[in-house]
N, C-alpha and C positions, 0 to 999 in steps of 0.2 A: 652940078651935084645938088641933090635935094637935101633939105635940112635934117631929115631923119637918117640919112645915110652918113656913115663915118668912114673915113679912110682906114684901112688896116694899118695899125702901127704896133710897134713892140713896146716893151716895158721901158719906163723912163729910168734914168740913172738913180733917182731918189728911191723909187720902188725897189730896185735891186739892192741898194744899200740898206734899206730898212729890213728887207728879207734876210740879208747877211747878218745884220745885228741880232735879229731874233734867233737865227740859227746858232750864232756864236754864244748867246746867253744859254740856250738849251744845252749845247755841248758842254759848256763850263759847269753847269749844274749837274749834268750826268757824270762828268769826270770826278767831281767831288764826292758824289754818292758812291761811285765804284771804288774810289780810294778809301773811303770809310769802311766799306764792306771788306776790302782786302786787309786793312789793318785789324779789323775785328776777327777775321778768320785766322790771321797770324797769331794774334793774342790768344785765341781759343786753343790753337795748336800748342803754344808754349805752356798754357795752363794745364792741358791734358798731360803733356810729357812731365811737367813738374809734379803733378799729382801721382803719376806712376813712380817717380823717384822717391817722393815722400812716403808712399805706401810701402815701397821696398825697404826703406830705412826703418819704418815702424815694424814691419814684419820681421826684419832681421833681429831687432831688439826682443821681440816677443818669442822668437824661436830659439834664442840662446838658453832659455829656461834658467837664467840667473839674473840677478839684479845688475844693471849696468853701473859702471862707475860714474860718480858725479863729475860733471865737467862738460866740455864742448869739444867737438871734433868736426872737421870739414873734409869732405872727400868729393871727387868728381862722380858724376852719373851721366852716362850717355844714353840718350833715347832718340831713336830715329834720326841719327846724324847730328843731333844738337847736344853739346856738352854743357851740362848744368853743374853748379856747385851745390852740395847738400850739407847744411850745417845742422848737426844734431846737438842739442843742449839738454843735459840731464840735470835736474835740480831736485833737492829734497822737498818734502811737504811736511806739514805738522805731524802727520801720521808716518812713522818710520817704515811702515809696510808698503808705502806707495811712493813713487817718484813721478815728477812732472817731466814730460818729454815734449820739447819744442823742436820741430823740424822746419827749417826754412830752406827754400830752394831759390837759387839766384841764376840769372843769365849773366854773362860778362858785364852787361850794362845796368841791370836793375833787378830788384827782388820780384819774384813771380808769385810765390805761394808760401803760406805759413800754416802749419798744422800743429795743434796742441792736443796732447792726450795724457792720460794717467796710466802708469804701468805698476801693477801690484805684484807682490810675491805669489808664487804658485804653490 
């Protein structure tokens, strides 16, 4: 055999192991990124449904055409298969013609959204 000719040989065990380590690191990084995207999408969906519940609670107060009673009440709100709790708190302001309305929306685990507005006499 001449010095410039090499015999055909396969990959060594070290080369295969290095390639597997590089591949494992790339897959671990990709799985973390995908997991983050999934959590962000789930959170965005919860926030959208909570916004719909809060908007419904505010619209209900505005459509009654009378000043709501001061106090707090909690009721369920179902949006797209997710049951949320909506707490509406009505409190007075220095001007007796206006009330402060706080609407908080919760999942069974944690708060999702809080909306505050002022409701005046019609």
